[in-house]
N, C-alpha and C positions, 0 to 999 in steps of 0.2 A: 606796869607791874615790875616789882623788883625781882631779881633772879631767884631769890629764895621763895618767891610766890609762884614760879612757873610750875605747870603740871608736867608729868613725865613726857607727854607727847611733845611739848614745846622744847624742853631741853634736849630730848633725843633728836628732834628735827634739826636743831642748831648744830649738834655734834656731828650728825651724819651728812651734813650738806656737802662737804668735801672731805673725803677720807682716803687713806691708803688701802689699795686693793692688793692683788696678788703680787708677790715678789717677782721681779724680772731679773734677778741676779742669775747669770748663766753658770753652768757647771765649769765652763772654761770660756775665756774671752777670745777675741780674734787671734788667729794663728796660735791657739792653745796657750795664750798668755795667762799668767796667774792673776794679774791685776790690771784694771783699767785706770789710767791716770788722766783726769780732766782738769787742766789748769784754766782758770777763767779770770777775766779782768773787767771790772765794771768802770767804763770810761765816763764817769759822772761829770768831771770837769766843773764848769761854772753852774751846772744845773742844781747842785746842792744848795747854793745860795739863792738862785732864782726861784726855785719851787716854793720857797717860803715867802716870796715877795721881797726878799732882801736886796739891798743895794750896796752891801759892803764891798768896797774896792779891794780891800785886803783879802777877803775870802774868795772873791772872784779871781784875784791874781794867783791864789793857791790852786784854784781850778785850772787856770791857764798853764800852771806848772805841769799838770798832768799831760797836756798836749805838747808843750815845748820840750820837756825833759823826760817825763815818765814814760810816755809811749815809745819814743825812740830808744830809750834805755832798755825797756822790756823787749821790744822787737829784736834788738841786738842779742840779748841773752837767748831768746828763743831761736834766733838764726844760728848762733854758735852751737846750740844744743841740737839743732835740727828736729825740733818738735813743734806740733801744732797746738793752738790754744783757741779759746772762744772769748770774744769781746762783746759785752752787752752795752749797748749805746742808746741813750735817750735821743729822741728825734732832734731836739734842739741842739744837742752836741753835734750830731751828724750834719746839721745845717751850718753850724759855726765852723766845723772842721771837715769839710767833705774830702779834702786831700788826705787827711789822716785815715779816714775809713777806707779809701782806695788803697792806701799803702798797706793797711792791715790785710785786706783781701788779697792784694797782689803777693803778699808774703805767705799765702796759703792758709790763713786763719779764718775762722767763722765769725760773723757778726750776728748777734741776736737782739731781740726787742728788749727795751728797758724803759718803757713808758715814753711820754711826750717830753715832759720837763722835770722828770724824776718826781712826779706827783705821788701822793699817797692815795692808793685806790679807794681805801675806806673813807676818805674825806671828799671824794668826788661823786656827784650824783650818777646813778647807773648809766643814763643816756650819755652823759658827758664822758664817762670812763670809756664806753664803747667807741665814741667818736675819736677820742685821743689815741686809743690803741690802733684803730683802723688807719688814722692818718699817720701814725708813727710807722706802721708797716709800709705804707706807701712811700714815705720819705726814705726809709732805709733801702727799699728796693730801687728807688730812683737814684740815690747817691751811690750805691754799691753795684747796681746791676743784678743783684741777687735777692730773691724774696726770702726773708728770714723764716726759719722753721721752728724757732724756739723762743721762749720768753723767760726773762727773769724780772719779776715785778720790782719796781723801785722800793728799796728798803725791805724787800721781801714781804710787802704789804698786800694781802690777798683779800679782796672783797667777796661778798656773796654772789656777785655776777661775773667775777674775773674768769672763772672757768668756762662759763657760757660763751664769753667773748673769745677765749682761746679756741674753743670748739668751732665757733663761727669763722675764725681766721684759718681753720684747718691746720693748726700747729701740731707738730710731731711731739714736742716735749715742753715741759715747764721745768724751771730750776729755781723754785722759791719756797718750797715747803720742807718740813723737817721730820717726817714720820718714820724715817729709816736711815740707815747708813748707805744702803744700796738702792738701785733703781726699783721702782714699783709702778704699777698702773694706778692712775687716779680714778676714784669712784665719785660719782655725783648722785646724791640721794640714793646711795646703795647700788647704783648701776655702773658697770664699767664704761669708761669713756674712750679707751684706746689711746689716751695721752700718757706718755711716759713721764714720770717724775724723776729727775736727777737731784737728789736731796742736798740741801745746803745745811750749814750750821754755823752759828756765831763763833764757835771754837775754831773753825777753819776759815776765818775771815780776818784779814789784816787790820781792818779799820777799827775794830773794837779794842785793839791793843794800843793804837797810836793816835786816834782822832782826838782833837781837843777843840774847845770853843772858849776863847778867853773871856767872853761876856756871860758865860753860864757856868754851871757846876760840872760841865762835861769835860773833864781833864784827865782821862786815863793815860798812863804811859807804862809800857812794859819794855824792858831792855830787849833789843833785837835778838841777841842770842837765845833768850828765853822763848821768844816767839818761834824761832827756828826749831827749838827743841820740841815745842808743842806740835808743830806741823810734822816734824820728823816722826814723832811718836804716833800721830794719827796715821801716817803712811805705813809705818811698820806693822801696826795692828791690822790695817786693811790688807796688807800683803799677806800676813799670816792667815787672815780669813778668806783670802781669794776674792775680795770684793772690789768696790769702787773707792778711789781716793779722789775727792773733788775739793778743790781749793779756790776760794774767792779772794781776789786782790784788787787793788785800785791804783791806777797810775799815779795819782797825786798822794798816795800813801806809801806804797812799796818802792816807788821810783827814786827815793832819796839816796844819796851816796852811802849813808850809814845803814841802809835797809835793803838795797838791791841784792846784797850778798845773801840774804835769806833765800831768795829765789834761786840764785846761782848754786848755793851750797845744797839746797834741797834737791835740785835737779841732779847734782853730782851724786848725792846719796842714793837717790832713786835708781840711777843708772848703774850702781854697783850691784843691783839685784837682777837676776835673770828673769826672762819671761814677763817683761813689763810692756804694756801697750799704752803709749801716749796717744790721745785722740781728742778731737773736738767733741763738744756735747752732742752735736747732731750725729756724728759717727757712732757714738756710744748708744744713743737713743735708737738709731736705725738697727744696730746690732741686736739689742735686747728685745725690740718690738717684734712680737709674733702674732 
């Protein structure tokens, strides 16, 4: 049937499969902070090319840049600022670069699930999706020594069974959906799940402003100062609201010499404000979960 032929029961069932439930934004954040700041980095590296069956040496070298240059540069910025962050890592990347993941953990940061090979969940049969997420959790635990408690689905692609798999994994939080600015509890078929959603948005993602593919029509480019201005405005409004400011970045995108200043300047700007709580995604989810 075409969508225009669906009866009300059908389209309501589709809409209500995964929904935002009660808001989990607290009256005050930890230590009476006015705002929670969650910086995150999706360490996709070569998996962006591999997940589509690609063999482009050039695109994989761009992914390797994320490991060789992007991650060290980001970790140094975070070290100098003395703030924690969360890194979402596909299992294939963790296997390619186990020493990178250990360095991230040793620096006090969190590592979360990000699929097996950055696959699109809606393109994978349900049984295979479950197997991939289960194996990914095992790999990250083996590589880092810590069981991940949160997931960001690759490309924020969420299938009809993703939430069931997250519940089976016993995850504390997800960070792939966009129904609010602030944390909320996820509902499945109208029922509370206990899983915290830390919402993302393409506006607060570096890749949409800079990514390009020379063999396709995908060639956006926004001047770095303009991206800094967007991120700063997002923070300023979140601060005024007393909410959550969550930013998604990628080592192979933000890590370049002409872009890393965006992260540096944004942190400096944030630190001019009193009562700011920089935290990992897990710390924030634990705080708001009641």
